[in-house]
N, C-alpha and C positions, 0 to 999 in steps of 0.2 A: 693430604695432610700426613697420611700416613708414611707417604715418601717423603716427608721434610722431617717427619718424627723419627725417621730411620737413620738420619744423619748422621754420624758417630757426633761431630761437633756440637749439633742442638742438644743431642742427649746429656752429652758432657755439663754443658751449659744449665741445662735443666735440673740435671741429678747435682750439679755445684750449688746453685740455688736454694734446692730443697734441703742440703744438708745445713747450708747457711740458717736458713729459717728455723728449721727444728734445733739447731743450737741454740737459735736466740730465742725460741718459745721455752725450752728447757731451762735455760739459765736464768729466764724471766720468771717461771715456776718456782724456781731453787730461792729467788729472790722473794718471791710473795710469802713464802713459809717463814722466810728470816724476819722480813719488815716489809709489808704490804704498802706502807707510805711513800717508799721511795724507789718501787721496782721498775715502775716505767722509766722515769727519770735516768735512773742507773744504767738500762741496757741502751738508751739514747746517747748518755755521756760516752757510754765503749764505742760507739758508730761514729759518732761525730769525731772524735782524737782532735785535731788540729781545728776543724770547722768550729768547734766551740769558741774559739778564741775570737774577739771580737776586731781585733786589729789587725789588718792585711799582712804588717811586715810581720809580727808574730807567728801569723798561720804560716808563713811561706819558711818559715826559720822549723818549724815543728814539722812540716812537711819535708823538708829538708833532712831531718833528724829520722823519719820514717824511712825514708829512701836512704839514707847510709845505712839502715840494717837491713833493707830489704833487698840490697843488693848480695850479700853473702848466703840469705836466706834462699835465694832464687840458684844460688851456684849450687848448695846441697839440695835443692829440689831436683835439678839438672842432673846431679850426680845420682841421686838414687834411679831416676826417669832414665837414664842411659841404660843402666844395669839391668831395669826393669824391664825393658825392651827386648833385651837380649836373653831375657826367662829367669834373671840374678836378683836377688833382694838383699841389696848393699844396705844393710843397717850399719855395716860399719862406716858410714859417711862421716857418722859423729866425730869418729877416732880420726879419721883422714882432716876432719876440718880442723882438730888440735894441730894435727903433725905440721899441718900448713901456718895457723898459728905462730906455735914453737920456731919452727924452722925461720919465717922470717921477721920475728923479732930478733932471734938470736944475731941473725945475720946482720941486722940493723943494729943492734946496741954492741954487739960482741966484736966484730967485723968492721962494722959501718959502711957499710953497704948504701948502694943506692936502692930506691924504690923499686925498678924494674928488675936486677939481679936478686932481689929479696921475694918479689912476687915469683919468679922463676924457681927460686929455692924452696919455696910452698908449695909450688906445683909435683916438682921432684918427689917433696915428703910424703905430701899426700897420696902420689904414685905411687911410691915404695910400699906402704901399706897396704894400698889396693891390689898392687902386685902380689904380695903375700898370701892373701884370699885368695886370689886366681889360682895361683900355684896349686893350694890346697884343695882346691875347688877340682882342679883338671888333673893332679897324678895322684891325689891322696882320696879324693870323693870326699872330702872334709865340708860339710854343709856351709855356704858361706855364711848363714847368719850366726852360727856357732862362731867360727873363727873370726867373725867382724865384730862379735860382741866381745870376745876376747880381747882382740886388738884394741878396742874403743878404751880399756881400764889399762894396759899395758901403754898406749900412748897418752893416755892423762898424766900418772905419774912419772913417765920419763920426762914429760914435758914441765912438771913441777921441777924434777933434779936438774935438768939444763937450766932452765930460767934462773933458777936457786944463784945462779953467780951473777945477775942481772938484775936485781930486785931492788928498791930503795932502803936504805941503813935503817929507818924507824917504820916500815910497814913493810905488808908480804906483798905486795904488789910490784910490776915492773918498773923499770925506769921509763919516765917519760918520753916520747920520741920527739917533741918539739923541745924539749931542752938537751937532750943526749945525743938524739939522732934525725934533725929535723930533713936531711937528706933522703931519709927513707920514706917521709912521709908522703903518700899518693898526690900527684899534682891535682888542682883542682879545674883547670881551665877555664877559668871563669865562671864556674857552677856557684863556688862560694858567693861570689857578688849575687848573681841572681836569685839566691836563696836568704841571703844574709846569715850565711852560718858558714864557719872556717874549717868545717869535716866534712863537707860534701864535696865528693873527688868524683874523677874519670871512671872508679869503680862501677857507679848507676850504668851511665851507658855502655861501658863495656860489658858487664852481665847481659845487659837486653842483646847486645852483637854476638856473644858467644851462645844465648839462648837461641839466636836465628840460625847461626851456625851448627849447631847440634840437630836443629830441626831437618836442616837441609842435608846433614851427612845420614841421617837415620832414613830419612825417607827418599832423597833422590841421586845417591850414590851404590856403586857396587857393594863398595865396602859396608855400607848401612845396612843393605840387604842380604849380605851375607852373615852379619851380626845378628839379624833379627832370624835368619833361617836356623842357624845355630840355636837360638833361644827357643823357639818351636820345636824343633827336635834333633838334639844333637846325633841321634844315628842317621837320620836320614840327610843331614849335611854331610856327614862324614863320608857317607856311601856319595853323595856327589861330590866328592873331591874336596870339601873344605877341609882348613883345618880347624877342627870344634876347641882341641885343646888353647891352643896360639890365641882364637877368638874370643875365650871366654878368660884368658889374661888379660888380652889386649883392653878388653872391655871395663873391667875391672882398675885396670892401670889409669884409662882416661877415665874412669868415676870419680875416681879416688885423688886424681890432678885436681877435677873439677872440685869436689870439696875443699882440697887443702886451696887453692886460689880463691876461694870463700873465707878460709880463716884470714888472708893475709888483706883482703877486700875491706874487713873490720877493720883489725888492729892495726893496720898501717895508717890509718886515718888517724890515731890517736886519740879516738872518743872515749875509749876505756885501756884499763891497764888488765894485763893476766894476773890472776893470784897464784899464787906459787903453793898457797897453801889449799886449792880447791878439790873437794873430794868426791864430787860429781862432773858426769863428762857436761859440756854445754847442751842446753835445748836445740841449739841452732841446728845441729846434725839430724835432730829427731823431727823438730817442726817440717824440715824439708819433706818428710815422707808425707807428712800430709798437705803441704804445697803441691806435690807432685799428683796426689789422686784428687784435691780438690781441681786443679787444671786439667782433669782427664787425660792425665797421661799424655799431655801436649806438650812441648816446650812453649809454643805461645801462650797456650793457657796458664803454664806456671809462672811467667811474669805477671801475669795480672792475679791469681791466686797467691803468688808470694806477697804481693803487694797488699792485699785485703788481711792476710794473718796478720803481718806485721803492723797495720792498721790497727786491727782490734786490740793487738797485744799493746801497742803504747797508748790507746785511748782508754786500757783499762784501769790506770792509775786516776782517771779525772771522777772515778766511782766518789761520791761522799760517804768517806770514813765515821762521818758523826751518825752515819747509818747504818752502814756495814765496815765488817772488821777490814784489815787493808788486803787480806787475800783473796777477799770476792770477786776481784777483778781478775785473778790469774783463775778462779773458779770457770768464771763466765766464758774466759778465753779458749779454757781447757776441753769446756764442753764444744765449743765451735769445733776448735782443731780435732779433736777426737771425732766426730760424726763427718769431718771432710773424708774418712776412712770408707767411708759408705757409696761413694760415687760410684765405683764399680757397681757395688751390690745395686744401686738404684739404675743402672743403665741396663743388668741383666734383668731385671725386673719388668722394664719398662720392653724391652726385647719379647720377653715371655709372654708380656699382654697383648703386646700387637700380633704375634704369631697364633696365640689363642681365639684373637678376633678375626684373622685372615681364614684360620681353620674352620670357625663359625661360618664365616660366610660361605666357603667352600660346600660345607656339608648343606647350608639352605638353598645353594644353587643346585646341588646334586638331587634335594628331596625335591625341589619345584619341577625338575628334568624329570623325576621318578614319577610324580604325580602326570604330568601334562602326558607321559609316555603311556599311564595306564589308561587316563581320558581316550586314548585314540583305540 
């Protein structure tokens, strides 16, 4: 049994489930304080999301809408995960996501590019921001968290200025791709008919494939081993002949590219338009941090955690606004997402508990052996 509990995947699953349950419990307690009459129903509404709808066709459409937003969230999660595996905390994924949005939309609306070059341009834009963070980290010893946060705001306001030229006349939102750049909309490959929702695209299977590729690269290639070795100990990696500065820059380039493609995956579906008056960085990049840790820092686990986070986020608006204010759904989902960050803490606590249990057994065995030796 203890050997089973020592398994990293099992620990990640148990820790993630505990975080989810704690989040739901705290959210339920908050709802009880506000209005106990509908607290239980509100929690169920958040968890049900599309399952609350009786019509099968409507359920499939709502599921499709959740999956559309899951794909970019997964890419932001993979961006944070890739850097974290190399000992870097890429909080700049939010800005790299914004850079990907800006690049893909501008290329589509201003230059009339098709969806594939728009996606590639988004990857380049995100990778460029990541490269700046990596360069500052490697050659100027600037903490990647500080430079990443600063670049988030630079990316946001730069994107607003660039996309200002592509906005609707009577609105502060960018032009709709369906009307002005239909060639840039991601193809559906028949998924739109399956879900009955025209926004569902190849972004969903593409994101899953990329998650598998990241898993293989990090765990089954020499390149991935060198990156992880650099993250564990830069000096040791340098002594072993590895180019630690190059590895750090390359890691953040890849990480930025993953976040950049996430921005393209959402906005090239034409599900929404960018607001050129935005004053806050989109939460997608920051939610990717929660998805990474809830998924146990595993690319495959991040697929499921990303879906769960988006599932409860989309289920939030189902809460009865006659009993609670409209923001209460955001509060519940925020509590759950916040507690996702405690997955590593719980895994550490589990390992310590198992270590103490084994230590007690060893001491008990030694005591019994000493008693038998004394009797002789």
